[in-house]
PASEBA-1860 file (N, C-alpha, C; in nm, 3 decimals):
! residues 258
1> MFFEFGIK> 0.050/5.242/-4.450/0.040/5.187/-4.308/-0.081/5.212/-4.315 ~ -0.161/5.326/-4.306/-0.321/5.356/-4.288/-0.437/5.249/-4.303 ~ -0.374/5.191/-4.423/-0.477/5.100/-4.480/-0.454/4.891/-4.431 ~ -0.331/4.888/-4.334/-0.322/4.804/-4.283/-0.356/4.759/-4.155 ~ -0.453/4.621/-4.196/-0.550/4.582/-4.110/-0.551/4.428/-4.069 ~ -0.494/4.387/-3.991/-0.465/4.263/-3.911/-0.561/4.202/-3.804 ~ -0.504/4.105/-3.775/-0.583/4.006/-3.672/-0.589/4.080/-3.534 ~ -0.458/4.134/-3.535/-0.444/4.216/-3.405/-0.549/4.350/-3.384
9> DIIDILLV> -0.566/4.430/-3.497/-0.672/4.531/-3.458/-0.797/4.444/-3.427 ~ -0.856/4.313/-3.503/-0.980/4.292/-3.500/-0.990/4.229/-3.359 ~ -0.917/4.215/-3.294/-0.908/4.168/-3.126/-0.915/4.299/-3.041 ~ -0.846/4.351/-3.097/-0.845/4.530/-3.040/-1.003/4.566/-3.023 ~ -1.051/4.589/-3.117/-1.175/4.636/-3.139/-1.261/4.568/-3.063 ~ -1.235/4.448/-3.060/-1.340/4.341/-2.983/-1.346/4.371/-2.861 ~ -1.206/4.342/-2.782/-1.218/4.393/-2.634/-1.249/4.526/-2.587 ~ -1.242/4.618/-2.707/-1.277/4.745/-2.668/-1.462/4.737/-2.646
17> AIMLFYIY> -1.514/4.686/-2.752/-1.612/4.663/-2.768/-1.696/4.581/-2.599 ~ -1.614/4.488/-2.587/-1.687/4.415/-2.512/-1.683/4.486/-2.338 ~ -1.563/4.558/-2.320/-1.525/4.649/-2.235/-1.653/4.787/-2.227 ~ -1.696/4.835/-2.337/-1.784/4.956/-2.367/-1.918/4.858/-2.339 ~ -1.924/4.751/-2.319/-2.042/4.705/-2.327/-2.087/4.686/-2.154 ~ -1.973/4.622/-2.111/-2.011/4.549/-1.959/-2.001/4.718/-1.886 ~ -1.962/4.818/-1.975/-1.928/4.926/-1.894/-2.101/5.011/-1.913 ~ -2.158/5.010/-1.981/-2.297/5.020/-2.029/-2.382/4.925/-1.925
25> RLMKESRS> -2.407/4.799/-1.905/-2.467/4.728/-1.849/-2.438/4.774/-1.703 ~ -2.319/4.822/-1.653/-2.329/4.854/-1.506/-2.367/5.036/-1.480 ~ -2.327/5.079/-1.567/-2.417/5.236/-1.557/-2.546/5.180/-1.539 ~ -2.625/5.118/-1.668/-2.777/5.085/-1.645/-2.792/4.998/-1.505 ~ -2.723/4.950/-1.453/-2.786/4.901/-1.344/-2.814/4.989/-1.229 ~ -2.693/5.067/-1.228/-2.675/5.162/-1.099/-2.755/5.317/-1.146 ~ -2.797/5.318/-1.256/-2.919/5.394/-1.342/-2.820/5.556/-1.354 ~ -2.708/5.525/-1.382/-2.628/5.609/-1.421/-2.591/5.612/-1.596
33> LNVFMGIL> -2.696/5.571/-1.695/-2.651/5.556/-1.832/-2.661/5.704/-1.898 ~ -2.739/5.792/-1.819/-2.731/5.930/-1.913/-2.584/5.985/-1.887 ~ -2.510/5.991/-1.779/-2.372/5.991/-1.731/-2.266/5.964/-1.815 ~ -2.300/5.771/-1.846/-2.209/5.672/-1.928/-2.257/5.769/-2.054 ~ -2.326/5.807/-2.157/-2.355/5.856/-2.242/-2.292/5.978/-2.238 ~ -2.304/6.068/-2.161/-2.193/6.172/-2.174/-2.054/6.202/-2.156 ~ -2.037/6.081/-2.107/-1.863/6.052/-2.102/-1.812/5.989/-2.250 ~ -1.884/5.938/-2.288/-1.894/5.849/-2.448/-1.893/5.975/-2.544
41> IFIVLWLV> -1.993/6.034/-2.508/-1.977/6.196/-2.607/-1.833/6.279/-2.598 ~ -1.790/6.275/-2.472/-1.718/6.391/-2.410/-1.570/6.313/-2.489 ~ -1.555/6.160/-2.483/-1.442/6.084/-2.558/-1.416/6.106/-2.703 ~ -1.567/6.099/-2.761/-1.544/6.089/-2.909/-1.518/6.234/-2.954 ~ -1.554/6.317/-2.851/-1.522/6.485/-2.894/-1.371/6.480/-2.870 ~ -1.329/6.430/-2.785/-1.208/6.470/-2.739/-1.062/6.389/-2.847 ~ -1.132/6.270/-2.878/-1.023/6.190/-3.003/-1.051/6.297/-3.109 ~ -1.165/6.305/-3.146/-1.156/6.446/-3.284/-1.092/6.542/-3.254
49> VTQVLEMK> -1.088/6.597/-3.154/-0.981/6.743/-3.139/-0.866/6.720/-3.141 ~ -0.822/6.602/-3.084/-0.671/6.554/-3.057/-0.604/6.532/-3.171 ~ -0.672/6.417/-3.225/-0.623/6.330/-3.333/-0.648/6.366/-3.478 ~ -0.762/6.392/-3.484/-0.827/6.437/-3.653/-0.778/6.592/-3.640 ~ -0.855/6.644/-3.571/-0.827/6.822/-3.579/-0.696/6.849/-3.544 ~ -0.645/6.801/-3.455/-0.492/6.820/-3.409/-0.521/6.950/-3.330 ~ -0.579/6.985/-3.306/-0.615/7.171/-3.206/-0.535/7.127/-3.083 ~ -0.450/7.199/-3.099/-0.335/7.192/-2.977/-0.400/7.245/-2.859
57> LLGSIMDK> -0.417/7.396/-2.827/-0.472/7.437/-2.744/-0.628/7.365/-2.667 ~ -0.692/7.344/-2.786/-0.870/7.290/-2.701/-0.802/7.120/-2.660 ~ -0.709/7.057/-2.731/-0.682/6.955/-2.676/-0.626/6.934/-2.579 ~ -0.502/7.040/-2.529/-0.423/7.052/-2.425/-0.550/7.071/-2.290 ~ -0.638/7.172/-2.306/-0.727/7.169/-2.230/-0.811/7.042/-2.161 ~ -0.823/6.962/-2.310/-0.956/6.844/-2.300/-0.870/6.766/-2.232 ~ -0.710/6.746/-2.263/-0.655/6.650/-2.151/-0.650/6.649/-2.018 ~ -0.662/6.759/-1.988/-0.668/6.797/-1.869/-0.777/6.778/-1.780
65> VVSIGAIG> -0.889/6.786/-1.868/-1.007/6.726/-1.796/-0.989/6.601/-1.782 ~ -0.961/6.513/-1.886/-0.983/6.417/-1.899/-0.879/6.302/-1.767 ~ -0.747/6.381/-1.713/-0.662/6.315/-1.641/-0.770/6.348/-1.513 ~ -0.779/6.452/-1.508/-0.897/6.497/-1.364/-1.025/6.446/-1.329 ~ -1.091/6.431/-1.449/-1.223/6.346/-1.458/-1.192/6.207/-1.456 ~ -1.090/6.145/-1.493/-1.080/6.005/-1.438/-1.073/5.974/-1.306 ~ -1.006/6.087/-1.207/-1.021/6.049/-1.028/-1.165/6.101/-0.985 ~ -1.229/6.237/-1.078/-1.367/6.208/-1.054/-1.455/6.088/-1.051
73> LVILFQED> -1.421/6.042/-1.164/-1.520/5.957/-1.175/-1.475/5.832/-1.060 ~ -1.382/5.800/-1.065/-1.347/5.719/-0.935/-1.421/5.764/-0.807 ~ -1.398/5.909/-0.778/-1.497/5.918/-0.664/-1.630/5.913/-0.651 ~ -1.664/5.938/-0.790/-1.832/5.923/-0.792/-1.888/5.771/-0.811 ~ -1.783/5.684/-0.881/-1.877/5.576/-0.908/-1.783/5.467/-0.785 ~ -1.729/5.510/-0.706/-1.687/5.425/-0.630/-1.746/5.288/-0.559 ~ -1.890/5.309/-0.521/-1.963/5.205/-0.530/-2.011/5.067/-0.619 ~ -2.010/5.168/-0.709/-2.058/5.080/-0.859/-1.914/4.996/-0.870
81> IRKFLYNL> -1.770/5.060/-0.887/-1.674/5.034/-0.922/-1.615/4.871/-0.786 ~ -1.641/4.953/-0.651/-1.622/4.797/-0.584/-1.712/4.689/-0.596 ~ -1.843/4.713/-0.670/-1.929/4.619/-0.650/-1.874/4.524/-0.781 ~ -1.851/4.599/-0.881/-1.783/4.546/-0.984/-1.661/4.425/-0.975 ~ -1.601/4.517/-0.945/-1.453/4.424/-0.880/-1.504/4.339/-0.790 ~ -1.557/4.324/-0.695/-1.616/4.250/-0.589/-1.679/4.104/-0.689 ~ -1.763/4.133/-0.756/-1.844/4.036/-0.818/-1.763/3.952/-0.917 ~ -1.685/4.001/-0.999/-1.548/3.944/-1.046/-1.470/3.866/-0.943
89> GAHQRMQT> -1.416/3.909/-0.863/-1.342/3.846/-0.784/-1.405/3.709/-0.716 ~ -1.517/3.757/-0.686/-1.658/3.652/-0.580/-1.678/3.534/-0.670 ~ -1.693/3.551/-0.826/-1.716/3.455/-0.922/-1.566/3.364/-0.905 ~ -1.455/3.430/-0.927/-1.360/3.326/-0.944/-1.339/3.231/-0.812 ~ -1.365/3.303/-0.696/-1.355/3.267/-0.589/-1.463/3.136/-0.550 ~ -1.542/3.144/-0.594/-1.675/3.023/-0.617/-1.610/2.948/-0.708 ~ -1.565/2.915/-0.826/-1.528/2.872/-0.912/-1.379/2.796/-0.848 ~ -1.322/2.868/-0.799/-1.192/2.790/-0.744/-1.250/2.680/-0.649
97> IRRLFTSS> -1.322/2.728/-0.583/-1.407/2.645/-0.454/-1.449/2.521/-0.538 ~ -1.551/2.516/-0.604/-1.607/2.405/-0.681/-1.492/2.334/-0.747 ~ -1.386/2.395/-0.805/-1.302/2.298/-0.848/-1.254/2.211/-0.773 ~ -1.192/2.255/-0.631/-1.152/2.205/-0.530/-1.241/2.096/-0.497 ~ -1.364/2.093/-0.486/-1.421/1.987/-0.441/-1.429/1.952/-0.516 ~ -1.453/1.912/-0.661/-1.499/1.836/-0.761/-1.341/1.768/-0.769 ~ -1.212/1.845/-0.785/-1.106/1.733/-0.772/-1.046/1.650/-0.662 ~ -1.147/1.648/-0.567/-1.077/1.588/-0.462/-1.139/1.465/-0.419
105> GKGVDKEH> -1.308/1.493/-0.507/-1.391/1.352/-0.473/-1.490/1.404/-0.374 ~ -1.488/1.511/-0.280/-1.568/1.539/-0.182/-1.671/1.591/-0.236 ~ -1.791/1.547/-0.199/-1.900/1.631/-0.201/-1.990/1.663/-0.097 ~ -2.082/1.768/-0.099/-2.137/1.810/0.001/-2.245/1.718/0.085 ~ -2.229/1.709/0.173/-2.309/1.602/0.291/-2.450/1.665/0.296 ~ -2.550/1.584/0.187/-2.685/1.654/0.204/-2.768/1.621/0.299 ~ -2.739/1.508/0.379/-2.826/1.517/0.493/-2.744/1.651/0.626 ~ -2.661/1.648/0.620/-2.609/1.770/0.698/-2.635/1.891/0.674
113> LKQIIMPI> -2.659/1.902/0.541/-2.691/2.057/0.459/-2.863/2.081/0.509 ~ -2.934/1.933/0.470/-3.090/1.923/0.514/-3.078/1.977/0.662 ~ -2.991/1.928/0.775/-3.041/1.962/0.933/-2.999/2.151/0.941 ~ -2.946/2.160/0.828/-2.923/2.339/0.860/-3.071/2.381/0.807 ~ -3.096/2.349/0.669/-3.162/2.430/0.621/-3.340/2.425/0.668 ~ -3.381/2.294/0.690/-3.491/2.224/0.715/-3.518/2.361/0.857 ~ -3.418/2.375/0.981/-3.499/2.437/1.100/-3.513/2.590/1.039 ~ -3.467/2.640/0.959/-3.485/2.820/0.880/-3.627/2.789/0.818
121> VMACMSMS> -3.617/2.668/0.746/-3.754/2.681/0.646/-3.875/2.632/0.749 ~ -3.862/2.552/0.832/-3.990/2.559/0.943/-4.026/2.697/1.002 ~ -3.917/2.744/1.057/-3.920/2.866/1.117/-4.010/2.962/1.052 ~ -3.935/2.986/0.913/-4.027/3.090/0.814/-4.148/3.080/0.797 ~ -4.181/2.941/0.783/-4.332/2.898/0.752/-4.381/2.931/0.924 ~ -4.362/2.915/1.021/-4.437/2.950/1.112/-4.472/3.058/1.132 ~ -4.355/3.157/1.115/-4.323/3.334/1.154/-4.434/3.396/1.019 ~ -4.433/3.312/0.868/-4.509/3.370/0.780/-4.661/3.363/0.828
129> KKKVGALI> -4.733/3.239/0.929/-4.824/3.199/0.910/-4.902/3.353/0.999 ~ -4.814/3.340/1.092/-4.809/3.488/1.224/-4.815/3.580/1.211 ~ -4.733/3.625/1.054/-4.672/3.737/1.015/-4.606/3.795/1.124 ~ -4.496/3.726/1.152/-4.386/3.791/1.252/-4.267/3.821/1.120 ~ -4.190/3.927/1.125/-4.116/3.978/1.076/-3.956/3.923/1.088 ~ -3.940/3.873/0.968/-3.755/3.826/1.006/-3.670/3.848/0.895 ~ -3.547/3.837/0.892/-3.404/3.851/0.797/-3.330/3.770/0.866 ~ -3.298/3.667/0.764/-3.212/3.541/0.811/-3.095/3.565/0.683
137> VIQRATPL> -2.998/3.577/0.706/-2.880/3.589/0.612/-2.789/3.489/0.634 ~ -2.773/3.412/0.560/-2.659/3.267/0.521/-2.539/3.316/0.464 ~ -2.420/3.311/0.553/-2.266/3.356/0.502/-2.263/3.244/0.366 ~ -2.187/3.266/0.301/-2.129/3.157/0.222/-1.982/3.187/0.221 ~ -1.881/3.233/0.072/-1.793/3.270/0.068/-1.683/3.375/0.110 ~ -1.825/3.476/0.099/-1.772/3.625/0.182/-1.752/3.649/0.328 ~ -1.680/3.635/0.423/-1.673/3.659/0.574/-1.791/3.776/0.612 ~ -1.864/3.747/0.691/-1.951/3.853/0.725/-1.935/3.934/0.887
145> DDIIATGE> -1.766/3.894/0.955/-1.745/3.949/1.038/-1.784/4.062/1.120 ~ -1.773/4.148/0.972/-1.797/4.317/1.070/-1.915/4.277/1.092 ~ -2.052/4.249/0.991/-2.188/4.253/1.051/-2.244/4.192/1.143 ~ -2.159/4.064/1.183/-2.188/3.997/1.319/-2.143/4.113/1.408 ~ -2.042/4.171/1.415/-1.979/4.230/1.502/-2.106/4.358/1.569 ~ -2.199/4.402/1.507/-2.273/4.470/1.481/-2.411/4.423/1.621 ~ -2.394/4.311/1.622/-2.522/4.232/1.668/-2.484/4.167/1.778 ~ -2.593/4.101/1.866/-2.589/4.004/1.999/-2.504/3.876/1.941
153> QINADINQ> -2.397/3.844/2.017/-2.349/3.706/1.947/-2.424/3.613/1.987 ~ -2.434/3.507/1.948/-2.495/3.371/2.004/-2.433/3.279/2.003 ~ -2.382/3.243/1.890/-2.283/3.107/1.843/-2.394/2.987/1.877 ~ -2.503/2.979/1.819/-2.592/2.824/1.902/-2.617/2.738/1.781 ~ -2.622/2.639/1.765/-2.702/2.544/1.694/-2.823/2.605/1.630 ~ -2.821/2.579/1.501/-2.949/2.619/1.447/-3.053/2.506/1.448 ~ -3.187/2.613/1.530/-3.279/2.544/1.563/-3.403/2.618/1.549 ~ -3.539/2.561/1.489/-3.649/2.587/1.459/-3.696/2.716/1.611
161> RLIENIFF> -3.685/2.672/1.718/-3.776/2.715/1.820/-3.703/2.861/1.862 ~ -3.539/2.847/1.823/-3.447/2.944/1.876/-3.468/3.078/1.796 ~ -3.481/3.064/1.650/-3.513/3.126/1.566/-3.624/3.205/1.563 ~ -3.752/3.129/1.577/-3.892/3.187/1.639/-3.864/3.302/1.766 ~ -3.800/3.254/1.847/-3.767/3.366/1.976/-3.713/3.483/1.949 ~ -3.610/3.452/1.825/-3.515/3.567/1.811/-3.608/3.670/1.750 ~ -3.712/3.617/1.672/-3.814/3.747/1.582/-3.941/3.740/1.639 ~ -3.976/3.684/1.788/-4.067/3.707/1.855/-4.122/3.885/1.841
169> KNSPLHDG> -4.196/3.915/1.845/-4.244/4.037/1.807/-4.168/4.150/1.960 ~ -4.184/4.098/2.084/-4.139/4.155/2.204/-3.997/4.133/2.232 ~ -3.912/4.037/2.112/-3.765/4.018/2.152/-3.685/4.164/2.124 ~ -3.596/4.201/2.194/-3.493/4.307/2.174/-3.417/4.300/2.020 ~ -3.429/4.180/1.998/-3.326/4.172/1.886/-3.421/4.092/1.739 ~ -3.575/4.148/1.722/-3.634/4.112/1.639/-3.610/4.206/1.534 ~ -3.549/4.332/1.545/-3.513/4.430/1.413/-3.389/4.403/1.365 ~ -3.343/4.323/1.418/-3.210/4.346/1.322/-3.227/4.213/1.237
177> AMIVAHDR> -3.088/4.157/1.183/-3.109/4.049/1.106/-2.999/3.927/1.194 ~ -3.041/3.808/1.156/-2.992/3.707/1.241/-2.898/3.660/1.100 ~ -2.764/3.614/1.179/-2.647/3.594/1.093/-2.659/3.448/1.116 ~ -2.623/3.354/0.980/-2.605/3.246/0.996/-2.431/3.177/0.963 ~ -2.380/3.113/1.017/-2.250/3.121/0.941/-2.173/3.027/1.005 ~ -2.102/2.898/0.914/-2.019/2.780/0.968/-2.109/2.710/1.052 ~ -2.243/2.693/0.947/-2.345/2.586/1.026/-2.403/2.631/1.172 ~ -2.391/2.747/1.210/-2.439/2.779/1.306/-2.538/2.933/1.343
185> IKAAGCIL> -2.600/2.945/1.419/-2.627/3.068/1.464/-2.541/3.190/1.528 ~ -2.504/3.280/1.440/-2.359/3.333/1.494/-2.385/3.473/1.569 ~ -2.501/3.542/1.546/-2.557/3.671/1.572/-2.661/3.694/1.522 ~ -2.761/3.823/1.668/-2.874/3.827/1.628/-2.890/3.986/1.648 ~ -2.991/4.047/1.528/-2.995/4.181/1.581/-2.881/4.256/1.536 ~ -2.844/4.250/1.431/-2.696/4.274/1.357/-2.771/4.404/1.235 ~ -2.685/4.474/1.211/-2.719/4.558/1.126/-2.647/4.552/0.946 ~ -2.753/4.598/0.872/-2.699/4.538/0.752/-2.714/4.701/0.669
193> PVSHDLQI> -2.619/4.685/0.579/-2.631/4.819/0.475/-2.756/4.816/0.376 ~ -2.827/4.922/0.383/-2.955/4.897/0.311/-2.966/4.984/0.168 ~ -2.994/4.900/0.081/-2.967/4.920/-0.088/-3.093/5.055/-0.069 ~ -3.042/5.120/-0.172/-3.127/5.261/-0.247/-3.175/5.234/-0.372 ~ -3.168/5.094/-0.440/-3.211/5.077/-0.562/-3.380/5.115/-0.579 ~ -3.403/5.228/-0.654/-3.498/5.271/-0.696/-3.614/5.164/-0.769 ~ -3.560/5.035/-0.788/-3.604/4.963/-0.818/-3.707/4.867/-0.802 ~ -3.634/4.879/-0.655/-3.730/4.777/-0.575/-3.886/4.808/-0.528
201> PKELGLRH> -3.956/4.729/-0.522/-4.141/4.776/-0.538/-4.171/4.814/-0.429 ~ -4.255/4.904/-0.435/-4.274/5.005/-0.311/-4.333/4.967/-0.184 ~ -4.375/4.809/-0.252/-4.457/4.721/-0.132/-4.350/4.675/-0.043 ~ -4.196/4.665/-0.077/-4.129/4.572/-0.008/-4.071/4.689/0.111 ~ -4.062/4.625/0.212/-4.016/4.724/0.354/-3.849/4.753/0.326 ~ -3.840/4.781/0.464/-3.702/4.797/0.533/-3.595/4.677/0.518 ~ -3.682/4.582/0.589/-3.609/4.446/0.579/-3.580/4.363/0.427 ~ -3.658/4.405/0.341/-3.636/4.390/0.206/-3.499/4.451/0.127
209> RAALGITH> -3.500/4.602/0.182/-3.403/4.682/0.151/-3.270/4.626/0.185 ~ -3.274/4.610/0.293/-3.162/4.558/0.403/-3.088/4.396/0.338 ~ -3.223/4.291/0.286/-3.167/4.181/0.228/-3.096/4.211/0.113 ~ -3.112/4.298/0.033/-3.071/4.333/-0.088/-2.958/4.381/-0.061 ~ -2.926/4.478/0.014/-2.797/4.526/0.045/-2.695/4.456/0.068 ~ -2.714/4.363/0.142/-2.633/4.275/0.205/-2.585/4.195/0.058 ~ -2.676/4.142/-0.004/-2.605/4.076/-0.139/-2.547/4.192/-0.245 ~ -2.583/4.279/-0.239/-2.482/4.370/-0.320/-2.351/4.395/-0.226
217> ESDSIAVV> -2.309/4.333/-0.120/-2.178/4.345/-0.071/-2.094/4.242/-0.084 ~ -2.175/4.096/-0.080/-2.138/3.979/-0.056/-2.212/3.871/-0.106 ~ -2.173/3.742/-0.123/-2.248/3.623/-0.187/-2.336/3.599/-0.125 ~ -2.394/3.639/-0.014/-2.472/3.575/0.102/-2.611/3.567/0.049 ~ -2.652/3.473/0.119/-2.831/3.456/0.083/-2.905/3.478/0.214 ~ -2.980/3.594/0.148/-3.080/3.678/0.283/-3.243/3.586/0.246 ~ -3.288/3.560/0.344/-3.463/3.454/0.356/-3.505/3.597/0.451 ~ -3.618/3.691/0.362/-3.666/3.764/0.441/-3.827/3.689/0.452
225> VSEETGGI> -3.920/3.720/0.578/-4.060/3.751/0.608/-4.105/3.843/0.612 ~ -4.231/3.871/0.575/-4.292/4.023/0.568/-4.356/4.063/0.653 ~ -4.326/4.146/0.787/-4.448/4.160/0.906/-4.584/4.204/0.868 ~ -4.564/4.288/0.718/-4.716/4.319/0.675/-4.806/4.196/0.596 ~ -4.768/4.125/0.525/-4.787/4.040/0.438/-4.787/3.864/0.483 ~ -4.674/3.840/0.574/-4.644/3.683/0.573/-4.538/3.627/0.436 ~ -4.558/3.690/0.354/-4.471/3.646/0.263/-4.342/3.647/0.235 ~ -4.290/3.539/0.183/-4.159/3.462/0.204/-4.052/3.523/0.064
233> SVAIRSEF> -3.947/3.576/0.115/-3.883/3.609/0.004/-3.758/3.568/0.015 ~ -3.644/3.572/-0.115/-3.516/3.526/-0.101/-3.436/3.667/-0.162 ~ -3.351/3.686/-0.150/-3.217/3.772/-0.212/-3.124/3.696/-0.264 ~ -3.057/3.687/-0.327/-2.961/3.615/-0.399/-2.910/3.744/-0.499 ~ -2.749/3.746/-0.522/-2.673/3.827/-0.615/-2.765/3.932/-0.684 ~ -2.841/4.019/-0.538/-2.895/4.153/-0.582/-3.045/4.140/-0.685 ~ -3.075/4.049/-0.668/-3.226/3.989/-0.686/-3.291/3.913/-0.634 ~ -3.416/3.936/-0.620/-3.529/3.895/-0.530/-3.580/3.766/-0.598
241> QLRLTAEK> -3.636/3.690/-0.544/-3.754/3.586/-0.555/-3.831/3.571/-0.418 ~ -3.995/3.642/-0.467/-4.081/3.664/-0.382/-4.193/3.561/-0.372 ~ -4.294/3.534/-0.270/-4.403/3.441/-0.272/-4.334/3.332/-0.305 ~ -4.243/3.296/-0.179/-4.196/3.165/-0.190/-4.317/3.027/-0.114 ~ -4.319/2.906/-0.141/-4.378/2.824/-0.118/-4.245/2.752/0.033 ~ -4.291/2.664/0.103/-4.198/2.606/0.230/-4.104/2.541/0.083 ~ -4.147/2.440/-0.004/-4.093/2.361/-0.128/-4.022/2.436/-0.188 ~ -4.033/2.575/-0.235/-3.949/2.641/-0.358/-3.834/2.729/-0.221
249> LESILTQE> -3.871/2.741/-0.124/-3.759/2.785/-0.049/-3.639/2.716/0.021 ~ -3.726/2.550/0.022/-3.584/2.466/0.039/-3.502/2.464/-0.056 ~ -3.557/2.432/-0.170/-3.533/2.401/-0.324/-3.370/2.500/-0.353 ~ -3.434/2.641/-0.323/-3.338/2.721/-0.349/-3.219/2.742/-0.238 ~ -3.253/2.692/-0.143/-3.142/2.699/-0.027/-3.074/2.595/-0.053 ~ -3.144/2.502/-0.098/-3.029/2.337/-0.145/-2.979/2.365/-0.260 ~ -3.043/2.430/-0.362/-2.926/2.441/-0.465/-2.801/2.542/-0.475 ~ -2.840/2.632/-0.380/-2.766/2.749/-0.373/-2.599/2.707/-0.265
257> LT> -2.640/2.626/-0.169/-2.563/2.599/-0.063/-2.545/2.470/-0.095 ~ -2.541/2.389/-0.188/-2.475/2.275/-0.244/-2.354/2.287/-0.288
END
């Protein structure tokens, strides 16, 4: 019986290998790789003690540590676990939406999309030249009602001059984020979660960290205009695209919102 090895065992090994690989990636991204390696070594020792050597006393102690440790790990890595589960669910949701559009024969109205994107692009280029800082978040599948509630409600059409007035240096709303949802400017002066990722370049400021933070927790697109350099950046899926031209910004927004 010990030497029997079938297709079910191969599938079992492959599934475990895939699971460990994705856990490894998750830990690496969250800078917790050493913790992951320590847990892996402990699990190997636990299996050797309980299954191979069959040490009852030490095995029972390690069993208790494992049962309690599992709860501790959930508490310790709750943000990473939440992010992983969110990304999994968001991916499935976006795929479902795409399938619905495809199956119904409906497409995105490109002319209407252009009317939404171009005022944002033109406002960002104007503010870039004047080195006026700005942070614009565009909602997609994930609702941002809790973020919108932290700012001043506007609910206005997307307009270049309105965007520039919101982020004008003497405006009381210029320090927060502007939220675009359902083809309208919903709110301004909103507070975003700030990313504490140590891999963010030091020259990027608080606006960039807030932009990355909202993409950690949602599928939103965050557009940033640097107050120091005038550079335009976009944060999507926890990654930055820096030093964008007007054409590149328009291309990214069109591709992501189509």
